[in-house]
Backbone as numpy.savetxt, mean C-alpha at the origin, in Angstrom:
# Nx Ny Nz CAx CAy CAz Cx Cy Cz
-1.90 -2.41 -1.39 -2.73 -1.25 -1.39 -1.88 -0.06 -1.39
-2.28 0.74 -1.10 -1.85 1.99 -0.54 -0.48 1.80 0.00
0.52 1.74 -0.88 1.87 1.52 -0.39 2.58 2.83 -0.24
3.91 2.77 -0.03 4.64 3.98 0.28 4.35 4.39 1.69
3.86 5.57 1.88 3.48 6.02 3.21 2.28 5.21 3.67
2.38 4.62 4.86 1.28 3.80 5.35 0.05 4.67 5.58
-1.08 4.19 5.12 -2.31 4.97 5.20 -3.35 4.27 6.05
-2.90 3.62 7.11 -3.85 2.96 8.00 -4.29 3.96 9.05
-5.38 4.67 8.80 -5.97 5.59 9.76 -7.38 5.10 10.02
-7.63 4.57 11.20 -8.91 3.93 11.43 -9.83 4.75 12.32
-9.40 5.93 12.75 -10.30 6.77 13.55 -11.40 7.35 12.66
-12.57 7.50 13.22 -13.66 8.12 12.48 -13.43 9.61 12.36
-14.04 10.20 11.34 -13.87 11.63 11.11 -14.58 12.42 12.21
-13.91 13.40 12.77 -14.51 14.24 13.80 -15.49 15.21 13.18
-16.42 15.73 13.95 -17.46 16.60 13.40 -16.91 17.80 12.65
-15.76 18.35 13.10 -15.25 19.55 12.47 -14.20 19.30 11.41
-14.06 18.03 10.97 -13.00 17.69 10.02 -13.30 18.29 8.65
-12.23 18.55 7.85 -12.44 19.11 6.52 -13.25 18.16 5.64
-13.87 18.71 4.61 -14.67 17.91 3.70 -14.00 17.85 2.33
-14.38 16.84 1.55 -13.83 16.66 0.21 -14.50 17.63 -0.76
-13.68 18.48 -1.40 -14.20 19.32 -2.47 -13.83 18.68 -3.81
-14.15 19.35 -4.91 -13.91 18.77 -6.23 -12.44 18.48 -6.46
-11.58 19.42 -6.09 -10.14 19.22 -6.27 -9.65 18.01 -5.48
-10.12 17.88 -4.24 -9.70 16.75 -3.41 -10.17 15.42 -4.02
-11.39 15.41 -4.58 -11.88 14.18 -5.21 -11.04 13.81 -6.43
-10.68 14.80 -7.22 -9.83 14.53 -8.40 -8.49 13.95 -7.96
-7.89 14.57 -6.93 -6.62 14.07 -6.42 -6.77 12.66 -5.84
-7.90 12.40 -5.19 -8.13 11.09 -4.58 -8.21 10.00 -5.65
-8.93 10.28 -6.72 -9.04 9.31 -7.82 -7.67 9.11 -8.49
-6.95 10.22 -8.68 -5.62 10.12 -9.29 -4.67 9.31 -8.40
-4.75 9.53 -7.08 -3.90 8.79 -6.16 -4.23 7.29 -6.20
-5.50 6.96 -6.22 -5.87 5.55 -6.28 -5.38 4.90 -7.57
-5.33 5.68 -8.64 -4.87 5.15 -9.93 -3.37 4.86 -9.90
-2.58 5.81 -9.38 -1.12 5.58 -9.38 -0.73 4.51 -8.37
-1.47 4.42 -7.25 -1.18 3.33 -6.31 -1.67 2.00 -6.87
-2.82 1.99 -7.51 -3.27 0.76 -8.16 -2.34 0.33 -9.28
-1.73 1.33 -9.95 -0.81 1.02 -11.05 0.46 0.35 -10.56
0.79 0.45 -9.27 2.00 -0.19 -8.77 1.95 -1.70 -8.99
0.77 -2.30 -8.87 0.61 -3.74 -9.11 0.75 -4.03 -10.61
0.23 -3.13 -11.42 0.34 -3.24 -12.88 1.80 -3.16 -13.32
2.53 -2.17 -12.82 3.95 -2.02 -13.18 4.76 -3.23 -12.74
4.48 -3.73 -11.53 5.21 -4.90 -11.03 4.96 -6.12 -11.90
3.72 -6.27 -12.36 3.38 -7.41 -13.21 4.20 -7.39 -14.50
4.39 -6.21 -15.07 5.20 -6.09 -16.29 6.67 -6.40 -15.99
7.20 -5.81 -14.92 8.61 -5.99 -14.60 8.95 -7.44 -14.26
8.00 -8.18 -13.69 8.24 -9.58 -13.33 8.48 -10.48 -14.53
8.15 -10.00 -15.72 8.41 -10.78 -16.92 9.91 -10.96 -17.15
10.73 -10.03 -16.63 12.16 -10.07 -16.91 13.05 -9.94 -15.68
12.50 -9.50 -14.57 13.32 -9.25 -13.39 12.77 -9.98 -12.17
13.64 -10.36 -11.22 13.18 -11.00 -9.98 12.61 -9.96 -9.01
11.82 -10.40 -8.02 11.04 -9.48 -7.19 11.85 -8.45 -6.40
12.88 -8.87 -5.67 13.59 -7.94 -4.81 14.32 -6.89 -5.65
14.80 -7.28 -6.82 15.45 -6.33 -7.72 14.45 -5.26 -8.17
13.23 -5.67 -8.45 12.19 -4.71 -8.84 11.92 -3.72 -7.71
11.79 -4.24 -6.51 11.48 -3.37 -5.37 12.65 -2.43 -5.07
13.88 -2.95 -5.17 15.05 -2.10 -4.93 15.12 -0.98 -5.96
14.87 -1.32 -7.23 14.88 -0.29 -8.27 13.79 0.74 -8.04
12.62 0.28 -7.62 11.53 1.20 -7.31 11.95 2.20 -6.25
12.59 1.70 -5.19 12.95 2.59 -4.10 14.07 3.54 -4.48
15.04 3.08 -5.27 16.11 3.97 -5.72 15.52 5.14 -6.50
14.63 4.83 -7.45 14.02 5.88 -8.27 13.10 6.75 -7.43
12.28 6.12 -6.59 11.37 6.89 -5.75 12.08 7.79 -4.76
13.17 7.29 -4.16 13.92 8.09 -3.19 14.60 9.27 -3.88
15.10 9.06 -5.08 15.69 10.18 -5.82 14.65 11.28 -6.02
13.43 10.88 -6.34 12.37 11.87 -6.51 12.04 12.59 -5.22
12.00 11.82 -4.11 11.69 12.43 -2.82 12.76 13.41 -2.37
14.03 13.04 -2.57 15.11 13.96 -2.19 15.12 15.20 -3.07
14.67 15.07 -4.31 14.54 16.25 -5.15 13.49 17.20 -4.57
12.41 16.62 -4.03 11.38 17.44 -3.38 11.95 18.11 -2.14
12.72 17.34 -1.36 13.34 17.89 -0.15 14.25 19.06 -0.50
14.99 18.93 -1.60 15.90 20.00 -2.02 15.15 21.28 -2.36
13.90 21.13 -2.82 13.12 22.31 -3.21 12.43 22.94 -2.02
11.75 22.14 -1.19 10.95 22.72 -0.11 11.71 22.82 1.21
12.84 22.12 1.32 13.74 22.20 2.47 13.01 22.03 3.81
12.39 20.86 4.04 11.77 20.62 5.35 12.85 20.36 6.40
12.48 20.44 7.66 13.42 20.14 8.74 13.59 18.62 8.82
14.82 18.15 8.66 15.10 16.73 8.70 15.60 16.33 10.09
15.31 15.10 10.51 15.76 14.66 11.84 17.29 14.56 11.91
17.83 14.80 13.08 19.27 14.71 13.29 19.65 13.74 14.40
18.70 13.37 15.25 19.03 12.49 16.38 18.94 11.03 15.98
19.72 10.20 16.64 19.80 8.78 16.31 18.50 8.05 16.60
17.82 8.41 17.67 16.59 7.70 18.03 15.53 7.84 16.94
15.41 9.03 16.36 14.44 9.22 15.28 14.82 8.42 14.06
16.11 8.39 13.73 16.54 7.62 12.57 16.37 6.11 12.79
16.52 5.66 14.04 16.25 4.25 14.33 14.77 3.95 14.11
13.91 4.87 14.55 12.48 4.70 14.33 12.14 4.71 12.84
12.81 5.59 12.08 12.60 5.64 10.63 13.08 4.35 9.96
14.15 3.78 10.48 14.67 2.52 9.92 13.64 1.40 10.09
13.09 1.29 11.29 12.06 0.27 11.52 10.84 0.54 10.64
10.47 1.82 10.53 9.33 2.18 9.68 9.60 1.79 8.23
10.83 2.01 7.78 11.18 1.63 6.42 11.05 0.14 6.18
11.42 -0.66 7.19 11.28 -2.11 7.07 9.81 -2.52 7.00
9.00 -1.98 7.94 7.60 -2.38 8.04 6.74 -1.82 6.94
7.09 -0.64 6.42 6.21 0.08 5.52 6.64 0.03 4.07
7.89 -0.34 3.83 8.38 -0.41 2.45 9.07 -1.73 2.14
10.23 -1.96 2.78 11.08 -3.07 2.39 10.36 -4.42 2.47
9.77 -4.71 3.62 9.10 -6.00 3.78 7.83 -6.13 2.95
6.86 -5.19 3.08 5.62 -5.39 2.31 5.81 -5.29 0.81
6.66 -4.36 0.33 6.88 -4.27 -1.11 7.44 -5.58 -1.65
8.42 -6.16 -0.94 9.03 -7.41 -1.38 8.02 -8.55 -1.36
7.21 -8.60 -0.32 6.19 -9.66 -0.22 5.14 -9.52 -1.32
4.73 -8.28 -1.61 3.71 -8.07 -2.63 4.20 -8.49 -4.00
5.39 -8.03 -4.38 5.89 -8.35 -5.72 6.20 -9.84 -5.84
6.72 -10.45 -4.77 6.95 -11.90 -4.80 5.63 -12.64 -4.92
4.60 -12.17 -4.19 3.29 -12.80 -4.29 2.71 -12.71 -5.69
3.06 -11.64 -6.40 2.54 -11.47 -7.77 3.17 -12.44 -8.76
4.13 -13.21 -8.32 4.63 -14.29 -9.17 3.52 -15.31 -9.41
2.62 -15.45 -8.41 1.57 -16.48 -8.47 0.17 -15.92 -8.63
-0.05 -14.67 -8.26 -1.40 -14.11 -8.38 -1.35 -12.87 -9.28
-2.48 -12.51 -9.83 -2.54 -11.36 -10.73 -2.41 -10.05 -9.95
-2.05 -9.00 -10.67 -1.97 -7.69 -10.04 -3.30 -7.23 -9.48
-4.40 -7.57 -10.17 -5.72 -7.19 -9.68 -6.04 -7.84 -8.36
-5.78 -9.13 -8.26 -6.04 -9.83 -7.01 -5.12 -9.33 -5.91
-3.87 -9.01 -6.27 -2.94 -8.45 -5.29 -3.48 -7.14 -4.71
-4.04 -6.30 -5.59 -4.60 -5.04 -5.14 -5.77 -5.22 -4.20
-6.60 -6.22 -4.46 -7.75 -6.47 -3.59 -7.29 -6.99 -2.23
-6.36 -7.95 -2.20 -5.88 -8.48 -0.93 -5.15 -7.41 -0.12
-4.46 -6.52 -0.81 -3.75 -5.46 -0.11 -4.71 -4.51 0.60
-5.95 -4.46 0.12 -6.94 -3.58 0.73 -7.38 -4.06 2.10
-6.93 -5.25 2.53 -7.27 -5.73 3.87 -6.43 -5.06 4.95
-5.50 -4.19 4.57 -4.63 -3.54 5.55 -5.40 -2.90 6.71
-6.45 -2.10 6.46 -7.18 -1.51 7.59 -7.84 -2.55 8.49
-8.20 -3.71 7.94 -8.79 -4.77 8.75 -7.79 -5.24 9.79
-6.55 -5.52 9.35 -5.51 -5.91 10.29 -5.14 -4.74 11.21
-5.26 -3.53 10.67 -4.92 -2.35 11.46 -5.81 -2.19 12.68
-7.13 -2.38 12.50 -8.03 -2.20 13.64 -7.87 -3.33 14.66
-7.52 -4.52 14.18 -7.27 -5.63 15.11 -6.03 -5.34 15.95
-4.95 -4.93 15.28 -3.72 -4.62 16.00 -3.94 -3.46 16.98
-4.67 -2.43 16.54 -4.91 -1.28 17.40 -5.71 -1.66 18.63
-6.64 -2.60 18.48 -7.46 -3.04 19.62 -6.60 -3.65 20.71
-5.64 -4.47 20.33 -4.84 -5.19 21.32 -3.61 -4.42 21.78
-3.14 -3.48 20.97 -1.87 -2.83 21.28 -2.00 -1.37 21.69
-3.21 -0.83 21.64 -3.40 0.57 22.05 -4.53 0.64 23.07
-4.60 1.77 23.75 -5.66 1.96 24.75 -6.79 2.85 24.25
-6.62 3.48 23.10 -7.60 4.46 22.64 -8.24 4.10 21.30
-7.98 2.92 20.76 -8.58 2.53 19.48 -9.13 1.11 19.57
-10.06 0.90 20.49 -10.64 -0.42 20.69 -11.69 -0.72 19.61
-11.96 -2.02 19.44 -12.97 -2.44 18.47 -14.35 -1.94 18.90
-15.03 -1.28 17.98 -16.41 -0.88 18.17 -17.28 -1.85 17.38
-18.60 -1.84 17.57 -19.44 -2.77 16.81 -19.27 -2.64 15.30
-19.19 -1.41 14.76 -19.06 -1.26 13.32 -17.69 -1.73 12.83
-16.66 -1.54 13.64 -15.34 -2.03 13.24 -15.30 -3.55 13.26
-15.96 -4.15 14.25 -16.02 -5.61 14.30 -16.73 -6.18 13.08
-17.84 -5.54 12.69 -18.54 -5.95 11.47 -17.61 -5.82 10.26
-16.85 -4.73 10.20 -15.93 -4.54 9.10 -14.86 -5.61 9.05
-14.34 -5.98 10.21 -13.32 -7.04 10.27 -13.89 -8.36 9.77
-15.09 -8.70 10.22 -15.71 -9.96 9.79 -15.93 -9.97 8.28
-16.46 -8.87 7.75 -16.68 -8.79 6.30 -15.37 -8.86 5.53
-14.34 -8.21 6.07 -13.04 -8.25 5.41 -12.51 -9.67 5.32
-12.62 -10.41 6.41 -12.13 -11.79 6.39 -12.99 -12.70 5.51
-14.29 -12.41 5.45 -15.14 -13.15 4.52 -14.70 -12.92 3.07
-14.33 -11.67 2.78 -13.82 -11.36 1.44 -12.57 -12.15 1.12
-11.67 -12.27 2.10 -10.44 -13.05 1.90 -10.78 -14.52 1.67
-11.73 -15.05 2.44 -12.13 -16.45 2.27 -12.67 -16.69 0.87
-13.50 -15.76 0.38 -14.05 -15.90 -0.98 -12.93 -15.87 -2.01
-11.96 -14.97 -1.81 -10.87 -14.85 -2.76 -9.95 -16.06 -2.76
-9.61 -16.54 -1.57 -8.61 -17.60 -1.45 -9.23 -18.99 -1.38
-10.53 -19.09 -1.14 -11.18 -20.38 -1.01 -10.94 -21.33 -2.18
-11.14 -20.88 -3.43 -10.90 -21.77 -4.56 -9.47 -22.32 -4.61
-8.49 -21.52 -4.17 -7.10 -21.98 -4.16 -6.93 -23.15 -3.20
-7.63 -23.08 -2.05 -7.54 -24.15 -1.06 -8.25 -25.40 -1.57
-9.47 -25.21 -2.06 -10.28 -26.35 -2.48 -9.71 -27.06 -3.70
-9.09 -26.31 -4.60 -8.58 -26.89 -5.83 -7.09 -27.20 -5.76
-6.50 -27.00 -4.59 -5.10 -27.36 -4.42 -4.12 -26.53 -5.22
-4.44 -25.27 -5.47 -3.53 -24.39 -6.22 -2.53 -23.77 -5.24
-1.47 -24.55 -4.96 -0.53 -24.15 -3.92 0.16 -22.83 -4.23
0.48 -22.59 -5.50 1.16 -21.36 -5.86 0.31 -20.14 -5.55
-0.97 -20.20 -5.94 -1.85 -19.06 -5.69 -2.09 -18.89 -4.20
-2.17 -19.99 -3.46 -2.35 -19.91 -2.02 -1.13 -19.25 -1.37
0.07 -19.62 -1.81 1.29 -19.02 -1.28 1.33 -17.53 -1.61
0.99 -17.18 -2.85 0.98 -15.77 -3.24 0.01 -14.96 -2.40
-1.18 -15.52 -2.16 -2.15 -14.82 -1.33 -1.66 -14.66 0.10
-1.00 -15.69 0.63 -0.48 -15.61 1.99 0.59 -14.52 2.11
1.44 -14.40 1.09 2.47 -13.36 1.10 1.83 -11.97 1.08
0.77 -11.81 0.30 0.11 -10.52 0.21 -0.60 -10.15 1.51
-1.21 -11.13 2.16 -1.85 -10.85 3.44 -0.80 -10.53 4.52
0.36 -11.17 4.44 1.44 -10.84 5.37 1.92 -9.42 5.13
1.95 -8.99 3.87 2.32 -7.61 3.56 1.31 -6.64 4.17
0.02 -6.98 4.10 -1.01 -6.13 4.70 -0.81 -6.03 6.21
-0.43 -7.14 6.84 -0.16 -7.11 8.29 1.04 -6.21 8.59
2.04 -6.24 7.72 3.20 -5.38 7.92 2.82 -3.91 7.83
1.98 -3.57 6.84 1.48 -2.20 6.73 0.73 -1.79 8.00
-0.09 -2.72 8.54 -0.85 -2.43 9.74 0.08 -2.15 10.92
1.14 -2.97 11.04 2.12 -2.75 12.10 2.82 -1.41 11.93
3.08 -1.04 10.68 3.72 0.25 10.41 2.82 1.40 10.83
1.50 1.21 10.69 0.58 2.25 11.10 0.68 2.56 12.58
0.89 1.52 13.39 1.05 1.73 14.83 2.44 2.28 15.14
3.46 1.74 14.48 4.83 2.22 14.73 4.97 3.68 14.33
4.23 4.10 13.33 4.35 5.46 12.83 3.97 6.52 13.84
3.29 6.13 14.94 2.97 7.09 15.99 4.24 7.72 16.56
5.37 7.00 16.48 6.63 7.51 17.02 7.20 8.64 16.17
6.64 8.83 14.98 7.18 9.81 14.04 6.25 11.00 13.85
5.32 11.20 14.77 4.35 12.28 14.62 4.99 13.66 14.67
6.18 13.74 15.26 6.83 15.05 15.38 7.49 15.49 14.08
7.57 14.60 13.07 8.19 14.93 11.80 7.16 15.45 10.81
7.61 16.30 9.90 6.73 16.71 8.81 6.50 15.51 7.90
5.37 15.46 7.17 5.10 14.31 6.30 6.21 14.04 5.29
6.75 15.08 4.67 7.79 14.89 3.66 9.06 14.33 4.30
9.40 14.83 5.48 10.59 14.34 6.18 10.43 12.87 6.56
9.26 12.51 7.10 9.02 11.13 7.48 9.04 10.21 6.27
8.39 10.63 5.19 8.35 9.80 3.99 9.74 9.60 3.40
10.49 10.68 3.29 11.83 10.60 2.70 12.76 9.79 3.59
12.68 9.98 4.90 13.55 9.26 5.81 13.31 7.76 5.79
12.03 7.36 5.90 11.77 5.93 5.94 12.00 5.28 4.57
11.73 5.98 3.48 12.00 5.43 2.15 13.49 5.26 1.92
14.28 6.22 2.39 15.73 6.13 2.25 16.27 4.94 3.04
15.78 4.75 4.26 16.22 3.61 5.07 15.87 2.29 4.40
14.68 2.20 3.82 14.29 0.96 3.16 15.16 0.71 1.92
15.52 1.76 1.21 16.41 1.60 0.05 17.76 1.05 0.48
18.27 1.53 1.61 19.57 1.08 2.11 19.54 -0.42 2.42
18.37 -0.92 2.80 18.23 -2.36 3.07 18.03 -3.15 1.77
17.21 -2.62 0.88 16.80 -3.37 -0.30 17.89 -3.53 -1.35
18.70 -2.50 -1.55 19.73 -2.59 -2.59 20.72 -3.71 -2.28
21.33 -3.78 -1.08 22.22 -4.91 -0.79 21.50 -6.26 -0.86
20.23 -6.30 -0.41 19.48 -7.56 -0.46 19.33 -8.05 -1.89
19.00 -7.13 -2.81 18.87 -7.52 -4.22 20.21 -7.99 -4.79
21.29 -7.28 -4.44 22.60 -7.66 -4.96 23.02 -9.03 -4.46
22.74 -9.32 -3.19 23.16 -10.60 -2.60 22.26 -11.75 -3.05
20.96 -11.53 -3.02 20.02 -12.62 -3.26 19.80 -12.91 -4.74
19.83 -11.89 -5.58 19.42 -12.08 -6.97 20.48 -11.74 -8.00
21.57 -11.12 -7.58 22.69 -10.79 -8.49 22.18 -10.25 -9.84
21.51 -9.11 -9.81 20.88 -8.60 -11.03 21.85 -8.31 -12.17
23.13 -8.11 -11.86 24.10 -7.83 -12.93 24.32 -9.04 -13.84
23.89 -10.24 -13.39 24.05 -11.44 -14.21 22.87 -11.64 -15.16
21.83 -10.82 -15.00 20.62 -10.98 -15.82 20.76 -10.23 -17.13
20.00 -10.64 -18.16 19.99 -9.87 -19.41 19.50 -8.44 -19.16
19.95 -7.52 -19.97 19.51 -6.12 -19.84 18.01 -6.06 -20.10
17.25 -5.45 -19.18 15.80 -5.40 -19.36 15.40 -4.63 -20.62
14.21 -4.95 -21.11 13.68 -4.27 -22.28 13.22 -2.86 -21.91
12.94 -2.07 -22.95 12.48 -0.71 -22.72 11.17 -0.67 -21.95
10.29 -1.65 -22.19 9.01 -1.69 -21.48 9.21 -1.89 -19.98
10.15 -2.76 -19.64 10.42 -3.02 -18.21 11.06 -1.80 -17.57
11.99 -1.14 -18.26 12.58 0.09 -17.72 11.50 1.13 -17.48
10.56 1.24 -18.43 9.47 2.20 -18.28 8.60 1.86 -17.08
8.38 0.56 -16.84 7.56 0.16 -15.69 8.28 0.49 -14.38
9.62 0.35 -14.35 10.38 0.69 -13.14 10.32 2.19 -12.87
10.45 2.98 -13.92 10.35 4.44 -13.75 8.93 4.80 -13.30
7.95 4.12 -13.87 6.56 4.40 -13.50 6.29 4.08 -12.04
6.73 2.91 -11.57 6.46 2.54 -10.19 7.29 3.39 -9.22
8.45 3.88 -9.68 9.28 4.71 -8.82 8.79 6.15 -8.72
8.56 6.77 -9.89 8.19 8.19 -9.90 6.69 8.40 -9.72
5.87 7.56 -10.36 4.43 7.75 -10.27 3.85 7.15 -9.00
4.13 5.86 -8.77 3.52 5.16 -7.65 4.21 5.42 -6.32
5.33 6.11 -6.34 6.03 6.41 -5.09 6.15 7.92 -4.89
6.98 8.59 -5.72 7.20 10.02 -5.51 5.92 10.83 -5.72
5.28 10.69 -6.87 4.07 11.46 -7.15 2.95 11.09 -6.19
2.88 9.81 -5.82 1.85 9.38 -4.89 1.99 10.09 -3.55
3.23 10.23 -3.07 3.45 10.97 -1.83 2.94 12.40 -1.95
3.26 13.06 -3.04 2.84 14.45 -3.22 1.32 14.59 -3.18
0.63 13.69 -3.89 -0.82 13.75 -3.91 -1.40 13.40 -2.55
-0.81 12.41 -1.88 -1.28 12.04 -0.55 -1.22 13.23 0.40
-0.07 13.92 0.40 0.10 15.07 1.28 -0.87 16.19 0.92
-1.09 16.38 -0.39 -2.00 17.44 -0.83 -3.43 17.17 -0.34
-3.88 15.91 -0.44 -5.23 15.56 0.03 -5.29 15.67 1.55
-4.22 15.23 2.21 -4.18 15.29 3.67 -4.35 16.72 4.16
-3.64 17.65 3.52 -3.74 19.06 3.92 -5.11 19.64 3.57
-5.66 19.22 2.45 -6.89 19.84 1.95 -8.15 19.25 2.60
-8.14 17.93 2.83 -9.37 17.26 3.25 -9.25 16.45 4.53
-8.06 16.33 5.09 -7.91 15.62 6.36 -7.61 14.15 6.21
-7.15 13.54 7.32 -6.70 12.16 7.31 -7.79 11.15 7.04
-8.98 11.34 7.62 -10.06 10.38 7.42 -10.52 10.35 5.97
-10.57 11.50 5.34 -11.01 11.54 3.94 -10.00 10.90 3.00
-8.71 11.08 3.28 -7.72 10.49 2.39 -7.77 8.97 2.45
-8.35 8.43 3.55 -8.47 6.98 3.68 -9.44 6.37 2.68
-10.25 7.20 2.06 -11.16 6.68 1.04 -10.41 6.07 -0.13
-9.12 6.40 -0.27 -8.33 5.81 -1.34 -8.26 4.30 -1.19
-8.40 3.80 0.05 -8.38 2.36 0.29 -9.47 1.65 -0.49
-10.62 2.33 -0.65 -11.73 1.75 -1.39 -11.52 1.80 -2.90
-10.70 2.75 -3.35 -10.56 2.99 -4.79 -9.39 2.27 -5.42
-8.37 1.89 -4.64 -7.19 1.23 -5.20 -7.53 -0.13 -5.82
-8.29 -1.02 -5.13 -8.56 -2.32 -5.75 -9.23 -2.25 -7.13
-10.30 -1.44 -7.31 -10.87 -1.34 -8.66 -9.86 -0.84 -9.69
-8.98 0.10 -9.29 -7.96 0.59 -10.21 -7.01 -0.52 -10.63
-6.55 -1.31 -9.65 -5.64 -2.40 -9.95 -6.29 -3.44 -10.84
-7.54 -3.80 -10.54 -8.25 -4.79 -11.33 -8.48 -4.28 -12.76
-8.91 -3.02 -12.89 -9.21 -2.46 -14.20 -7.95 -2.37 -15.08
-6.84 -1.93 -14.52 -5.60 -1.85 -15.30 -5.15 -3.22 -15.78
-5.23 -4.22 -14.89 -4.86 -5.58 -15.30 -5.77 -6.11 -16.38
-7.06 -5.81 -16.29 -8.03 -6.29 -17.27 -7.82 -5.62 -18.63
-7.59 -4.30 -18.63 -7.48 -3.56 -19.87 -6.17 -3.78 -20.61
-5.05 -3.86 -19.86 -3.74 -3.85 -20.50 -2.98 -5.17 -20.41
-3.35 -6.04 -19.47 -2.62 -7.30 -19.32 -3.51 -8.52 -19.56
-4.74 -8.28 -19.99 -5.68 -9.36 -20.29 -5.91 -10.29 -19.10
-5.86 -9.73 -17.90 -6.12 -10.54 -16.72 -7.61 -10.86 -16.63
-7.92 -12.08 -16.26 -9.31 -12.50 -16.13 -9.84 -12.06 -14.77
-10.98 -11.39 -14.78 -11.63 -10.98 -13.54 -12.69 -12.03 -13.20
-12.46 -12.78 -12.11 -13.35 -13.86 -11.74 -14.50 -13.37 -10.87
-15.52 -14.21 -10.79 -16.66 -13.90 -9.92 -16.22 -13.81 -8.46
-15.33 -14.74 -8.07 -14.82 -14.72 -6.69 -14.09 -13.42 -6.39
-13.36 -12.92 -7.38 -12.61 -11.68 -7.18 -13.56 -10.50 -6.99
-14.62 -10.45 -7.77 -15.59 -9.36 -7.64 -16.32 -9.42 -6.30
-16.73 -10.63 -5.90 -17.45 -10.78 -4.63 -16.52 -10.45 -3.46
-15.30 -10.97 -3.54 -14.33 -10.70 -2.47 -14.03 -9.22 -2.35
-13.87 -8.55 -3.50 -13.61 -7.11 -3.49 -14.80 -6.36 -2.90
-16.00 -6.78 -3.22 -17.19 -6.12 -2.68 -17.28 -6.29 -1.17
-17.02 -7.50 -0.67 -17.09 -7.76 0.77 -16.04 -6.94 1.52
-14.82 -6.91 0.99 -13.76 -6.14 1.63 -14.12 -4.65 1.59
-14.66 -4.20 0.47 -15.04 -2.80 0.34 -16.11 -2.40 1.35
-17.14 -3.25 1.50 -18.19 -2.96 2.48 -17.61 -3.00 3.89
-16.67 -3.92 4.12 -16.01 -3.98 5.41 -15.26 -2.71 5.73
-14.59 -2.15 4.74 -13.86 -0.90 4.94 -14.80 0.26 5.21
-15.96 0.25 4.54 -16.97 1.28 4.81 -17.45 1.17 6.25
-17.65 -0.06 6.73 -18.09 -0.26 8.11 -17.02 0.19 9.10
-15.75 -0.11 8.80 -14.66 0.32 9.68 -14.58 1.84 9.73
-14.74 2.48 8.57 -14.69 3.94 8.52 -15.84 4.54 9.33
-17.04 3.99 9.19 -18.16 4.37 10.05 -18.99 5.55 9.62
-18.47 6.38 8.71 -19.21 7.61 8.39 -20.54 7.35 7.71
-20.54 6.43 6.74 -21.76 6.14 6.01 -22.82 5.55 6.95
-22.37 4.68 7.86 -23.30 4.08 8.81 -23.93 5.15 9.70
-23.13 6.14 10.11 -23.68 7.20 10.95 -24.71 8.04 10.21
-24.49 8.23 8.90 -25.45 8.99 8.12 -26.75 8.24 7.95
-26.65 6.91 7.77 -27.84 6.09 7.53 -28.63 5.87 8.80
-27.87 5.63 9.90 -28.55 5.28 11.15 -28.50 6.41 12.17
């Protein structure tokens, strides 16, 4: 889902929170498209490159873009070791681990299905928050959302279990583990509230790059592989600059304009974007199970968010 900066915000919108205007809606749809496209770009790159190499290249390109932004707006960057240690852990939980798991999982599952499973991040987020925090306990609507979310996963993964498709089952398990990592990052990110969004994003992305580049060199030895085609290079630039650097900019713009709860609506929009891109450009088959699972997870996210329920009831 919603990769890069973790977007697990499960608090309901307060009465005085900003509202979505036309500009914010346009940015929200655009953000869901570039984040949904990350699964599409990875699917293309996997034709010629191994997973960790793809993720390392994404972060190198994305971090270059982020540091270019830092050079222009000059935010205050952290200088103390404790903050950088926290950023390092955030980079592992929010980038290095989930990105690697997602792209590896896409070896066995389509980009569309990967996008839908990644949308379970808020489901794991509210569960983790219930047990690990004192101020974000499960409410009835969140519990309903969790149940619906897990039902969606069962619908998506059930055929793999029943038909013995071990590869697809493994891919789905890797993607759900990535969603859990994002959820953990959402809680860990509380330690970085004193940083500006650009500083936090650039710091944790840089730390994850420092981990991923050596990992790719050691595990996959990319210099021994054939030179990638122009299409694969374009997909790496796309996932780096569009799905990482540009996504951060749009995320921050929506956050400033419409608030944290409203930007969370992107969670509902990323799966359809991922599915549509795979269907239109990669000839991926959209199954009935995928549509039902996506609908269940989507309704679960609406229940977790709570705003629509409050309006209705």
